[in-house]
GUKOLKE-982715 format. One line per 5 residues: number of its first residue (from 1); for each residue x, y, z of N, C-alpha, C. Coordinates in nm, 3 decimals. Example, Ala and Ser with C-alpha at 12.3 -4.5 7.8 and 13.67 -1.06 7.14 Angstrom:
# residues 2
1 = 1.319 -0.569 0.780 1.230 -0.450 0.780 1.320 -0.330 0.780 | 1.285 -0.225 0.708 1.367 -0.106 0.714 1.290 0.003 0.787;
This chain:
# residues 281
1 = 0.059 0.874 -2.282 0.109 0.949 -2.169 0.228 1.033 -2.215 | 0.225 1.161 -2.183 0.338 1.244 -2.221 0.460 1.205 -2.140 | 0.577 1.222 -2.200 0.701 1.189 -2.130 0.718 1.274 -2.005 | 0.677 1.400 -2.014 0.690 1.489 -1.899 0.602 1.444 -1.783 | 0.480 1.403 -1.813 0.389 1.357 -1.708 0.444 1.230 -1.642;
6 = 0.496 1.138 -1.722 0.554 1.018 -1.664 0.674 1.051 -1.577 | 0.761 1.138 -1.624 0.880 1.175 -1.546 0.840 1.236 -1.412 | 0.738 1.320 -1.416 0.692 1.382 -1.291 0.634 1.276 -1.199 | 0.554 1.184 -1.254 0.495 1.077 -1.172 0.603 0.990 -1.109 | 0.706 0.959 -1.186 0.815 0.876 -1.133 0.889 0.949 -1.022;
11 = 0.913 1.077 -1.039 0.983 1.154 -0.936 0.897 1.168 -0.811 | 0.767 1.191 -0.831 0.676 1.201 -0.717 0.673 1.070 -0.639 | 0.670 0.959 -0.711 0.669 0.828 -0.645 0.800 0.802 -0.574 | 0.910 0.835 -0.638 1.042 0.812 -0.578 1.057 0.884 -0.444 | 1.001 1.005 -0.436 1.017 1.085 -0.315 0.914 1.054 -0.207;
16 = 0.799 0.996 -0.246 0.692 0.979 -0.147 0.662 0.834 -0.110 | 0.702 0.738 -0.194 0.678 0.597 -0.165 0.794 0.518 -0.224 | 0.903 0.519 -0.149 1.029 0.465 -0.201 1.018 0.317 -0.237 | 0.952 0.239 -0.154 0.945 0.095 -0.181 0.871 0.064 -0.310 | 0.759 0.131 -0.332 0.686 0.105 -0.456 0.763 0.159 -0.577;
21 = 0.835 0.267 -0.559 0.919 0.316 -0.669 1.023 0.210 -0.706 | 1.089 0.153 -0.605 1.190 0.051 -0.632 1.126 -0.071 -0.700 | 1.002 -0.101 -0.662 0.933 -0.216 -0.722 0.908 -0.196 -0.871 | 0.894 -0.071 -0.915 0.871 -0.048 -1.058 0.998 -0.072 -1.140 | 1.112 -0.073 -1.075 1.238 -0.086 -1.149 1.257 -0.224 -1.210;
26 = 1.180 -0.323 -1.163 1.192 -0.457 -1.223 1.097 -0.472 -1.341 | 1.019 -0.368 -1.368 0.929 -0.369 -1.484 0.998 -0.303 -1.602 | 0.934 -0.307 -1.718 1.000 -0.251 -1.835 0.902 -0.173 -1.921 | 0.955 -0.076 -1.994 0.882 -0.005 -2.097 0.751 0.057 -2.053 | 0.650 0.040 -2.137 0.520 0.100 -2.113 0.456 0.046 -1.985;
31 = 0.483 -0.080 -1.953 0.428 -0.137 -1.830 0.481 -0.062 -1.709 | 0.610 -0.032 -1.709 0.667 0.042 -1.596 0.602 0.180 -1.587 | 0.585 0.248 -1.699 0.522 0.380 -1.699 0.383 0.373 -1.637 | 0.305 0.276 -1.678 0.166 0.266 -1.633 0.158 0.233 -1.485 | 0.236 0.136 -1.440 0.234 0.100 -1.298 0.285 0.216 -1.213;
36 = 0.385 0.287 -1.264 0.434 0.405 -1.193 0.325 0.510 -1.177 | 0.248 0.533 -1.283 0.137 0.629 -1.274 0.035 0.586 -1.169 | 0.002 0.457 -1.168 -0.092 0.404 -1.070 -0.040 0.423 -0.928 | 0.087 0.389 -0.907 0.145 0.400 -0.774 0.163 0.546 -0.730 | 0.191 0.634 -0.825 0.205 0.776 -0.791 0.071 0.834 -0.747;
41 = -0.036 0.793 -0.815 -0.171 0.832 -0.771 -0.195 0.784 -0.629 | -0.164 0.658 -0.603 -0.185 0.604 -0.469 -0.102 0.678 -0.365 | 0.022 0.711 -0.399 0.109 0.782 -0.304 0.052 0.918 -0.270 | -0.003 0.987 -0.370 -0.064 1.118 -0.345 -0.181 1.103 -0.250 | -0.267 1.006 -0.275 -0.386 0.987 -0.192 -0.348 0.943 -0.051;
46 = -0.250 0.851 -0.041 -0.210 0.798 0.089 -0.146 0.905 0.178 | -0.090 1.008 0.117 -0.020 1.112 0.195 -0.108 1.232 0.227 | -0.236 1.228 0.188 -0.323 1.344 0.211 -0.329 1.378 0.359 | -0.346 1.278 0.445 -0.358 1.304 0.589 -0.238 1.384 0.641 | -0.119 1.354 0.592 0.001 1.423 0.639 0.013 1.565 0.586;
51 = -0.068 1.599 0.485 -0.056 1.730 0.422 -0.167 1.826 0.463 | -0.259 1.779 0.545 -0.370 1.866 0.587 -0.375 1.874 0.739 | -0.433 1.982 0.789 -0.440 2.003 0.933 -0.569 1.953 0.994 | -0.669 1.925 0.909 -0.798 1.875 0.956 -0.866 1.799 0.843 | -0.970 1.723 0.872 -1.030 1.638 0.770 -1.088 1.711 0.649;
56 = -1.147 1.830 0.669 -1.219 1.896 0.559 -1.134 1.914 0.432 | -1.013 1.972 0.441 -0.934 1.983 0.318 -0.891 1.848 0.262 | -0.879 1.748 0.348 -0.850 1.614 0.299 -0.966 1.558 0.219 | -1.087 1.582 0.267 -1.206 1.540 0.193 -1.211 1.609 0.057 | -1.172 1.736 0.054 -1.172 1.810 -0.073 -1.074 1.750 -0.171;
61 = -0.956 1.710 -0.123 -0.857 1.649 -0.212 -0.906 1.515 -0.265 | -0.968 1.436 -0.179 -1.025 1.310 -0.226 -1.135 1.335 -0.329 | -1.214 1.439 -0.307 -1.320 1.471 -0.403 -1.261 1.517 -0.535 | -1.149 1.588 -0.530 -1.081 1.631 -0.653 -1.043 1.509 -0.737 | -0.986 1.409 -0.671 -0.948 1.288 -0.743 -1.072 1.213 -0.793;
66 = -1.176 1.212 -0.712 -1.300 1.147 -0.754 -1.357 1.213 -0.880 | -1.357 1.345 -0.881 -1.404 1.418 -0.999 -1.317 1.387 -1.120 | -1.187 1.379 -1.098 -1.095 1.349 -1.208 -1.126 1.213 -1.269 | -1.151 1.114 -1.183 -1.178 0.979 -1.231 -1.314 0.970 -1.300 | -1.406 1.057 -1.261 -1.539 1.055 -1.321 -1.552 1.148 -1.441;
71 = -1.440 1.212 -1.479 -1.438 1.293 -1.600 -1.490 1.434 -1.583 | -1.495 1.484 -1.461 -1.541 1.621 -1.437 -1.422 1.716 -1.441 | -1.441 1.836 -1.495 -1.335 1.938 -1.505 -1.209 1.877 -1.568 | -1.229 1.810 -1.681 -1.124 1.730 -1.742 -1.002 1.812 -1.781 | -1.024 1.931 -1.837 -0.911 2.012 -1.881 -0.820 2.052 -1.767;
76 = -0.880 2.099 -1.658 -0.800 2.140 -1.542 -0.727 2.022 -1.481 | -0.792 1.908 -1.480 -0.731 1.789 -1.423 -0.603 1.751 -1.497 | -0.605 1.764 -1.628 -0.490 1.725 -1.709 -0.368 1.814 -1.684 | -0.387 1.926 -1.618 -0.273 2.011 -1.585 -0.191 1.952 -1.469 | -0.250 1.858 -1.399 -0.178 1.786 -1.295 -0.109 1.666 -1.360;
81 = 0.025 1.661 -1.362 0.093 1.556 -1.438 0.066 1.415 -1.388 | 0.049 1.397 -1.255 0.018 1.263 -1.204 -0.121 1.220 -1.253 | -0.217 1.313 -1.250 -0.351 1.283 -1.300 -0.347 1.256 -1.450 | -0.269 1.335 -1.523 -0.257 1.317 -1.667 -0.203 1.177 -1.698 | -0.099 1.137 -1.626 -0.041 1.004 -1.647 -0.141 0.895 -1.609;
86 = -0.212 0.914 -1.499 -0.308 0.813 -1.456 -0.422 0.798 -1.555 | -0.477 0.910 -1.602 -0.591 0.903 -1.694 -0.552 0.837 -1.826 | -0.431 0.865 -1.874 -0.385 0.797 -1.995 -0.369 0.647 -1.970 | -0.321 0.611 -1.852 -0.305 0.469 -1.816 -0.441 0.400 -1.809 | -0.538 0.469 -1.750 -0.674 0.414 -1.742 -0.728 0.386 -1.882;
91 = -0.708 0.482 -1.972 -0.757 0.466 -2.110 -0.684 0.353 -2.183 | -0.553 0.348 -2.166 -0.473 0.251 -2.242 -0.496 0.107 -2.197 | -0.513 0.090 -2.065 -0.522 -0.046 -2.011 -0.661 -0.082 -1.959 | -0.759 0.001 -1.991 -0.899 -0.026 -1.953 -0.914 -0.048 -1.803 | -0.840 0.032 -1.726 -0.849 0.022 -1.580 -0.988 0.068 -1.536;
96 = -1.059 -0.011 -1.458 -1.194 0.030 -1.414 -1.186 0.144 -1.312 | -1.243 0.258 -1.348 -1.240 0.374 -1.259 -1.309 0.344 -1.126 | -1.410 0.256 -1.130 -1.481 0.222 -1.007 -1.390 0.163 -0.901 | -1.290 0.087 -0.944 -1.196 0.027 -0.850 -1.115 0.136 -0.779 | -1.075 0.237 -0.855 -0.998 0.347 -0.795 -1.087 0.436 -0.710;
101 = -1.214 0.448 -0.746 -1.307 0.524 -0.664 -1.328 0.456 -0.528 | -1.329 0.324 -0.527 -1.340 0.252 -0.399 -1.215 0.272 -0.315 | -1.099 0.280 -0.380 -0.976 0.310 -0.307 -0.988 0.447 -0.239 | -1.039 0.545 -0.312 -1.057 0.678 -0.254 -1.154 0.672 -0.136 | -1.260 0.595 -0.151 -1.357 0.583 -0.042 -1.294 0.523 0.083;
106 = -1.211 0.422 0.064 -1.145 0.358 0.179 -1.048 0.454 0.247 | -0.986 0.541 0.169 -0.887 0.633 0.224 -0.949 0.745 0.309 | -1.080 0.758 0.306 -1.145 0.855 0.395 -1.116 0.820 0.540 | -1.099 0.691 0.568 -1.070 0.648 0.705 -0.945 0.716 0.758 | -0.847 0.740 0.670 -0.720 0.798 0.713 -0.736 0.938 0.770;
111 = -0.839 1.008 0.731 -0.853 1.149 0.766 -0.900 1.170 0.909 | -0.948 1.065 0.971 -1.007 1.077 1.104 -0.929 0.992 1.204 | -0.957 1.010 1.333 -0.882 0.940 1.437 -0.957 0.821 1.495 | -1.061 0.777 1.429 -1.132 0.658 1.478 -1.040 0.537 1.469 | -1.038 0.452 1.571 -0.954 0.332 1.564 -1.009 0.231 1.461;
116 = -0.919 0.156 1.401 -0.961 0.046 1.313 -1.032 -0.056 1.401 | -1.162 -0.080 1.379 -1.238 -0.156 1.479 -1.200 -0.303 1.496 | -1.186 -0.376 1.386 -1.165 -0.520 1.399 -1.090 -0.574 1.278 | -1.061 -0.703 1.282 -0.981 -0.765 1.176 -1.053 -0.760 1.042 | -1.184 -0.782 1.042 -1.259 -0.779 0.918 -1.251 -0.641 0.853;
121 = -1.262 -0.537 0.933 -1.253 -0.400 0.881 -1.113 -0.373 0.826 | -1.011 -0.421 0.896 -0.874 -0.401 0.849 -0.852 -0.471 0.716 | -0.900 -0.594 0.705 -0.882 -0.669 0.580 -0.957 -0.602 0.465 | -1.074 -0.546 0.494 -1.147 -0.473 0.390 -1.072 -0.349 0.346 | -1.018 -0.275 0.444 -0.940 -0.155 0.415 -0.816 -0.191 0.333;
126 = -0.745 -0.296 0.375 -0.625 -0.339 0.303 -0.659 -0.385 0.162 | -0.773 -0.451 0.149 -0.814 -0.498 0.017 -0.836 -0.384 -0.080 | -0.903 -0.279 -0.033 -0.936 -0.166 -0.120 -0.816 -0.075 -0.146 | -0.720 -0.070 -0.054 -0.610 0.026 -0.067 -0.477 -0.037 -0.111 | -0.460 -0.167 -0.090 -0.332 -0.231 -0.125 -0.351 -0.348 -0.222;
131 = -0.440 -0.440 -0.188 -0.465 -0.554 -0.279 -0.506 -0.504 -0.417 | -0.586 -0.398 -0.418 -0.630 -0.337 -0.544 -0.511 -0.300 -0.632 | -0.406 -0.247 -0.573 -0.289 -0.203 -0.650 -0.219 -0.324 -0.714 | -0.209 -0.434 -0.640 -0.149 -0.555 -0.697 -0.234 -0.609 -0.812 | -0.365 -0.608 -0.792 -0.456 -0.657 -0.894 -0.444 -0.574 -1.022;
136 = -0.442 -0.442 -1.007 -0.436 -0.354 -1.124 -0.298 -0.358 -1.190 | -0.192 -0.372 -1.110 -0.059 -0.385 -1.169 -0.050 -0.511 -1.254 | -0.110 -0.620 -1.205 -0.112 -0.744 -1.282 -0.193 -0.727 -1.410 | -0.301 -0.652 -1.403 -0.383 -0.625 -1.521 -0.304 -0.548 -1.625 | -0.224 -0.453 -1.580 -0.138 -0.376 -1.671 -0.036 -0.469 -1.738;
141 = 0.024 -0.557 -1.658 0.121 -0.651 -1.716 0.055 -0.749 -1.812 | -0.076 -0.762 -1.800 -0.153 -0.847 -1.891 -0.211 -0.765 -2.006 | -0.152 -0.646 -2.027 -0.189 -0.556 -2.136 -0.336 -0.515 -2.134 | -0.389 -0.500 -2.013 -0.525 -0.449 -2.000 -0.634 -0.554 -2.001 | -0.595 -0.677 -2.020 -0.694 -0.785 -2.017 -0.721 -0.823 -1.871;
146 = -0.847 -0.834 -1.836 -0.882 -0.870 -1.699 -0.822 -1.005 -1.664 | -0.762 -1.010 -1.546 -0.699 -1.134 -1.501 -0.735 -1.156 -1.356 | -0.766 -1.277 -1.321 -0.803 -1.309 -1.183 -0.679 -1.353 -1.106 | -0.634 -1.266 -1.015 -0.518 -1.301 -0.932 -0.563 -1.351 -0.796 | -0.690 -1.332 -0.766 -0.751 -1.388 -0.646 -0.670 -1.379 -0.519;
151 = -0.632 -1.496 -0.469 -0.564 -1.504 -0.341 -0.430 -1.433 -0.340 | -0.364 -1.425 -0.454 -0.233 -1.361 -0.459 -0.241 -1.215 -0.419 | -0.326 -1.139 -0.487 -0.342 -0.996 -0.456 -0.406 -0.977 -0.320 | -0.505 -1.060 -0.289 -0.576 -1.046 -0.162 -0.485 -1.065 -0.042 | -0.415 -1.178 -0.039 -0.330 -1.207 0.076 -0.208 -1.115 0.083;
156 = -0.148 -1.087 -0.032 -0.029 -1.002 -0.027 -0.067 -0.859 0.014 | -0.183 -0.813 -0.029 -0.227 -0.680 0.011 -0.246 -0.668 0.162 | -0.308 -0.768 0.223 -0.330 -0.765 0.368 -0.196 -0.776 0.441 | -0.110 -0.866 0.395 0.023 -0.879 0.457 0.100 -0.748 0.447 | 0.097 -0.687 0.329 0.167 -0.560 0.305 0.117 -0.453 0.402;
161 = -0.015 -0.442 0.415 -0.072 -0.340 0.504 -0.037 -0.370 0.649 | -0.046 -0.494 0.690 -0.015 -0.529 0.829 0.130 -0.501 0.864 | 0.220 -0.543 0.777 0.362 -0.522 0.803 0.392 -0.373 0.807 | 0.335 -0.298 0.713 0.358 -0.154 0.712 0.310 -0.087 0.838 | 0.192 -0.126 0.888 0.139 -0.062 1.008 0.206 -0.113 1.135;
166 = 0.253 -0.235 1.135 0.334 -0.282 1.248 0.465 -0.203 1.255 | 0.526 -0.181 1.139 0.651 -0.105 1.135 0.628 0.040 1.179 | 0.513 0.093 1.148 0.484 0.234 1.178 0.400 0.250 1.304 | 0.394 0.147 1.387 0.306 0.150 1.503 0.336 0.270 1.594 | 0.462 0.294 1.624 0.499 0.406 1.710 0.463 0.540 1.649;
171 = 0.483 0.552 1.518 0.454 0.677 1.447 0.305 0.710 1.455 | 0.220 0.612 1.425 0.077 0.638 1.428 0.026 0.656 1.571 | 0.084 0.583 1.664 0.044 0.598 1.804 0.069 0.741 1.852 | 0.181 0.799 1.812 0.214 0.935 1.851 0.116 1.037 1.792 | 0.050 0.999 1.683 -0.050 1.086 1.620 -0.189 1.065 1.680;
176 = -0.202 0.973 1.776 -0.332 0.943 1.832 -0.417 0.856 1.743 | -0.350 0.769 1.665 -0.422 0.685 1.570 -0.392 0.538 1.597 | -0.496 0.456 1.579 -0.481 0.311 1.590 -0.523 0.252 1.456 | -0.427 0.214 1.375 -0.453 0.167 1.239 -0.461 0.014 1.230 | -0.422 -0.055 1.337 -0.433 -0.200 1.342 -0.561 -0.236 1.418;
181 = -0.612 -0.359 1.402 -0.742 -0.394 1.460 -0.750 -0.375 1.611 | -0.833 -0.279 1.654 -0.847 -0.248 1.796 -0.896 -0.370 1.874 | -0.979 -0.452 1.813 -1.032 -0.571 1.879 -0.921 -0.658 1.937 | -0.808 -0.668 1.865 -0.699 -0.752 1.913 -0.634 -0.690 2.037 | -0.617 -0.560 2.037 -0.561 -0.493 2.155 -0.655 -0.506 2.275;
186 = -0.782 -0.482 2.250 -0.882 -0.487 2.357 -0.888 -0.624 2.420 | -0.879 -0.728 2.335 -0.883 -0.866 2.386 -0.764 -0.897 2.475 | -0.657 -0.821 2.461 -0.538 -0.842 2.543 -0.528 -0.741 2.657 | -0.640 -0.673 2.685 -0.645 -0.583 2.799 -0.574 -0.450 2.780 | -0.548 -0.414 2.656 -0.478 -0.287 2.628 -0.581 -0.174 2.621;
191 = -0.546 -0.059 2.679 -0.633 0.058 2.673 -0.579 0.158 2.571 | -0.669 0.237 2.513 -0.627 0.335 2.413 -0.520 0.427 2.469 | -0.540 0.475 2.591 -0.446 0.570 2.651 -0.305 0.516 2.659 | -0.292 0.386 2.681 -0.160 0.324 2.688 -0.089 0.332 2.553 | -0.165 0.315 2.447 -0.107 0.322 2.313 -0.065 0.466 2.282;
196 = -0.151 0.561 2.314 -0.124 0.700 2.279 -0.011 0.761 2.362 | 0.014 0.706 2.480 0.122 0.757 2.564 0.250 0.675 2.552 | 0.249 0.575 2.465 0.370 0.495 2.445 0.403 0.406 2.563 | 0.300 0.355 2.630 0.320 0.271 2.748 0.326 0.123 2.707 | 0.439 0.061 2.733 0.455 -0.080 2.697 0.396 -0.169 2.805;
201 = 0.346 -0.286 2.763 0.288 -0.381 2.856 0.293 -0.519 2.794 | 0.272 -0.620 2.877 0.268 -0.757 2.825 0.151 -0.775 2.730 | 0.039 -0.711 2.763 -0.078 -0.722 2.677 -0.053 -0.662 2.540 | 0.015 -0.548 2.537 0.045 -0.483 2.408 0.140 -0.569 2.327 | 0.242 -0.624 2.393 0.336 -0.712 2.323 0.263 -0.834 2.266;
206 = 0.169 -0.889 2.343 0.094 -1.005 2.296 0.007 -0.969 2.177 | -0.059 -0.853 2.182 -0.145 -0.810 2.072 -0.066 -0.791 1.944 | 0.047 -0.722 1.954 0.129 -0.700 1.836 0.185 -0.832 1.783 | 0.215 -0.924 1.875 0.263 -1.055 1.833 0.157 -1.132 1.757 | 0.032 -1.122 1.802 -0.076 -1.192 1.733 -0.099 -1.135 1.594;
211 = -0.092 -1.002 1.582 -0.108 -0.939 1.450 0.008 -0.978 1.360 | 0.127 -0.987 1.417 0.243 -1.028 1.341 0.226 -1.170 1.287 | 0.168 -1.258 1.368 0.143 -1.395 1.323 0.042 -1.397 1.208 | -0.059 -1.310 1.216 -0.155 -1.300 1.107 -0.087 -1.254 0.978 | 0.004 -1.157 0.992 0.078 -1.109 0.874 0.160 -1.221 0.812;
216 = 0.224 -1.302 0.896 0.305 -1.414 0.845 0.218 -1.514 0.771 | 0.098 -1.538 0.822 0.006 -1.632 0.758 -0.036 -1.580 0.620 | -0.067 -1.451 0.611 -0.104 -1.393 0.482 0.015 -1.396 0.384 | 0.135 -1.370 0.435 0.254 -1.376 0.349 0.270 -1.516 0.290 | 0.257 -1.616 0.375 0.275 -1.755 0.328 0.169 -1.792 0.224;
221 = 0.044 -1.753 0.250 -0.063 -1.783 0.155 -0.044 -1.708 0.024 | 0.006 -1.584 0.034 0.033 -1.506 -0.087 0.142 -1.573 -0.170 | 0.248 -1.618 -0.104 0.358 -1.680 -0.177 0.312 -1.805 -0.251 | 0.229 -1.884 -0.187 0.174 -2.004 -0.251 0.089 -1.968 -0.373 | 0.004 -1.865 -0.357 -0.084 -1.826 -0.467 -0.007 -1.763 -0.582;
226 = 0.094 -1.684 -0.552 0.174 -1.618 -0.656 0.246 -1.721 -0.742 | 0.289 -1.829 -0.679 0.361 -1.933 -0.753 0.275 -1.996 -0.862 | 0.143 -1.987 -0.848 0.052 -2.048 -0.946 0.016 -1.955 -1.061 | 0.059 -1.828 -1.054 0.022 -1.731 -1.156 0.105 -1.747 -1.283 | 0.053 -1.703 -1.397 0.132 -1.701 -1.521 0.257 -1.614 -1.503;
231 = 0.365 -1.654 -1.567 0.493 -1.587 -1.548 0.492 -1.439 -1.577 | 0.415 -1.395 -1.679 0.419 -1.253 -1.715 0.356 -1.163 -1.611 | 0.279 -1.222 -1.518 0.213 -1.142 -1.414 0.297 -1.130 -1.287 | 0.390 -1.220 -1.269 0.461 -1.230 -1.141 0.540 -1.104 -1.103 | 0.598 -1.030 -1.199 0.672 -0.909 -1.158 0.589 -0.810 -1.077;
236 = 0.457 -0.813 -1.094 0.371 -0.724 -1.016 0.376 -0.757 -0.867 | 0.419 -0.880 -0.836 0.418 -0.926 -0.697 0.559 -0.937 -0.639 | 0.658 -0.882 -0.708 0.795 -0.885 -0.660 0.813 -0.822 -0.522 | 0.731 -0.724 -0.481 0.746 -0.668 -0.345 0.739 -0.772 -0.234 | 0.689 -0.891 -0.265 0.690 -0.999 -0.166 0.828 -1.017 -0.106;
241 = 0.931 -1.007 -0.189 1.069 -1.029 -0.142 1.109 -0.924 -0.038 | 1.071 -0.799 -0.061 1.103 -0.692 0.034 1.021 -0.707 0.161 | 0.895 -0.743 0.146 0.807 -0.758 0.263 0.855 -0.871 0.353 | 0.903 -0.980 0.296 0.954 -1.089 0.377 1.075 -1.045 0.459 | 1.161 -0.966 0.397 1.278 -0.914 0.469 1.235 -0.817 0.579;
246 = 1.137 -0.732 0.550 1.089 -0.637 0.651 1.021 -0.711 0.766 | 0.953 -0.820 0.735 0.891 -0.899 0.841 0.999 -0.959 0.932 | 1.105 -1.009 0.872 1.214 -1.066 0.952 1.277 -0.960 1.042 | 1.292 -0.839 0.991 1.347 -0.730 1.072 1.254 -0.697 1.189 | 1.124 -0.705 1.164 1.027 -0.684 1.272 1.045 -0.788 1.381;
251 = 1.062 -0.912 1.341 1.074 -1.022 1.437 1.200 -1.010 1.521 | 1.304 -0.953 1.464 1.433 -0.941 1.534 1.450 -0.806 1.602 | 1.344 -0.725 1.600 1.348 -0.591 1.656 1.324 -0.599 1.807 | 1.420 -0.554 1.885 1.409 -0.572 2.030 1.438 -0.443 2.107 | 1.411 -0.329 2.047 1.445 -0.202 2.115 1.322 -0.128 2.166;
256 = 1.207 -0.195 2.171 1.088 -0.129 2.223 0.972 -0.138 2.126 | 0.852 -0.153 2.179 0.734 -0.172 2.095 0.699 -0.049 2.013 | 0.742 0.068 2.059 0.709 0.192 1.989 0.826 0.249 1.909 | 0.941 0.183 1.918 1.063 0.235 1.854 1.058 0.210 1.703 | 1.124 0.298 1.624 1.131 0.277 1.480 1.199 0.143 1.448;
261 = 1.152 0.077 1.346 1.207 -0.052 1.306 1.309 -0.031 1.195 | 1.426 -0.094 1.203 1.527 -0.078 1.097 1.472 -0.128 0.963 | 1.532 -0.079 0.856 1.492 -0.121 0.722 1.617 -0.147 0.640 | 1.601 -0.226 0.534 1.712 -0.251 0.442 1.749 -0.125 0.365 | 1.873 -0.118 0.323 1.916 -0.012 0.231 1.852 -0.036 0.094;
266 = 1.841 0.072 0.017 1.779 0.059 -0.115 1.846 -0.047 -0.202 | 1.979 -0.053 -0.197 2.048 -0.147 -0.285 2.014 -0.290 -0.248 | 1.991 -0.317 -0.119 1.950 -0.452 -0.079 1.809 -0.483 -0.131 | 1.721 -0.383 -0.123 1.585 -0.404 -0.172 1.586 -0.429 -0.323 | 1.664 -0.351 -0.396 1.673 -0.370 -0.541 1.727 -0.510 -0.574;
271 = 1.826 -0.552 -0.497 1.881 -0.686 -0.517 1.775 -0.793 -0.491 | 1.700 -0.776 -0.383 1.595 -0.874 -0.351 1.488 -0.878 -0.461 | 1.445 -0.761 -0.506 1.343 -0.753 -0.611 1.392 -0.817 -0.740 | 1.516 -0.786 -0.778 1.572 -0.836 -0.903 1.589 -0.988 -0.898 | 1.644 -1.035 -0.787 1.668 -1.179 -0.772 1.536 -1.256 -0.770;
276 = 1.437 -1.202 -0.695 1.307 -1.269 -0.691 1.246 -1.273 -0.830 | 1.255 -1.163 -0.900 1.196 -1.155 -1.033 1.264 -1.253 -1.130 | 1.394 -1.267 -1.120 1.468 -1.360 -1.205 1.429 -1.504 -1.174 | 1.414 -1.536 -1.045 1.382 -1.673 -1.005 1.239 -1.711 -1.038 | 1.153 -1.614 -1.053 1.010 -1.643 -1.072 0.960 -1.612 -1.212;
281 = 1.049 -1.606 -1.306 1.006 -1.581 -1.445 0.932 -1.701 -1.501;
């Protein structure tokens, strides 16, 4: 990976996905470079919806990345520094392109306004878009050797996605999007229109509370599974420390179901990541 491509990937990640950028700071050397490239790719894909006015150009961007991963128009692709860094990382650490292609496929959901139908669909989406990143980061820390992280990546990915979407519930609602399992809202008597108009109700509070409990369960299971992993893989899962703090802030948030949720300052997150990493070596 060229130094310039890595620097660009790190800057792109820092500006577009602050939490994952901070998580790379507990890594070192070539491992940090590779995980940064992976996360910068993810940040670009995750932000496509916000950069397009309708699904068609978003589909084109996803197809561009798909072509890049499949080796089409290779020369032009390498002119994109994030793609250049990612492709070198794939080569160096034997990252399976098929896994990243499935991530792209899952991200098509973001381009449309269909509600997330049920818990099984949400867990599948989280698995392909978040758990995958933990799995591949662990593979990088294992120097490209396939490693089974199983429940650790699976549960932490679902918890990460749930906490993120609970925190952003008001933001997505204002966009006319339901990213959490609609089945849970429906079971509590919530109507789509109430969500899109920012109407609070006991049913909505109950639904969000139930999803929050599911997130807590996944966090606990992830923590148990991570404790069983080899020490050299654990830094890939350091975001657990930040997610636990963000979950606590969610629980103590009392200014409205649609209101923005407070977050820790960067220095607190860095402290949490560093301390967790030191304790779990």
